[in-house]
N, C-alpha and C positions, 0 to 999 in steps of 0.2 A: 380475483386472486389477491391475497394479502402479501405484502412484502415481508421477507424474512431476512434477518441479519441486521445488525445495527452498528453504527460507527459514531465516534465522538472525535471531533477535530480540535486541535490546539496548535496555534502558531506561536513560535518563539523565535523572533527575528526571521531568518530565512529557512527555519526548520519546521516542517509540518509533521505533527504527530497524529497518526490515525489509529485509534483504539478500536479494534473490530471484535464484535461479540456475536457468537452464535453461527449456525449454518445459514448460508445465503441461498436464496432462490434467484431466479432471473430478474424479477422485479426489484428485489432487494439490492442486487448488484447494480442494476441500471440506476437506481436512486443513489447508491453510494458513489458511483462514478460521476454522476451529475453534480452531486454535492461537492465532491473534491474538485472537479473542474471549475465550478463556480467560485469556490474559495481561492483556488490558484489564480484565476483570472482577475479576481477582485484585488489581490495583493499586488498585481502588476510588477512582479519581480523578473529580472532577466535570468537569474539563476537562483535555484532553491534546492533544498534537500528534504527527504521524506523518510520517516520511520513509521512502519506499521507494526502494531503489536496485536498479535492474534491470540485469542483464547483457545482453549483446547477443542472447542466445537466449531471453530471457523473453518469451514469447508464449503464445497459447492459441486454442483453437477458439471459434466463436461462443458455444457453451454455457458454456465456461470464462469468457469475457468477461461473459456474463450473470450468472454467479455473482459475479464481481468487482464488477459494478455493484450487486448487492444488498448485498454486503459494504460497499461505499462508503457506502450509505445507512445501514446499521447503525452504522458508525463515527460518522457525523454525529449520529445519534439517540442515541448513547451517549457524548457528550462530546468528540468530536474537533473541535477548533476550527480546525485548520489541517492540511492534508495536502499534502506535496510529493512529487513522483515524479521521480527522476533517471533519465532515459531514455537509451538508447544509440543509438536510430535514430528516423527520422521515422514509421515504422509504429507504434512504441510511443507516440510523442507523440500521434498521431491517435487511438489506442485510448483513451488517458486523456481526451482532449478529448471523445470520444463517450460514455464511461460515467460520467464524474464529475459531470455536471450542474453544472459550475463549482465543485465542492467541492475540487478538487485543482489545484495549479499544477505545471507541468512545467518541468524544468530540465535543462541539458546537463551540469552538474557539481554535485558534492555541496556545495562551499563556497557557491555561490550559493543553493542550496536551504536550507542551514542559516542563512545570513544572512537570508533571507526569513522562515523560521520563527521566528527570534529577534525579529522585529518583530510576531509574531502572538500574543504572550503575553496570556492573559486577564487 
């Protein structure tokens, strides 16, 4: 099986930007979570913030969403003090509300998300 879904990571200080593109399958989400975990651990930060920017095709099956939910908890347990997700549609918005246990805020545009994250500095 080929991995589906793609991310690009960028760190700016304690802020991790995750640009997500396309629909994710199980292998694509596993690879994504591993890539983000490795990046977080290599930074060795006690506290950090994250913004995810999803394109209009960023979705996944219920199992993929379950993997994302576990990853969300790992981020929180490993120093993520604030998480923002820029969504492209109402389905994505509902998915984040369902899986994040109020650990992520959703936004319609990147500027609003960054403004909110800048108020969440530890």
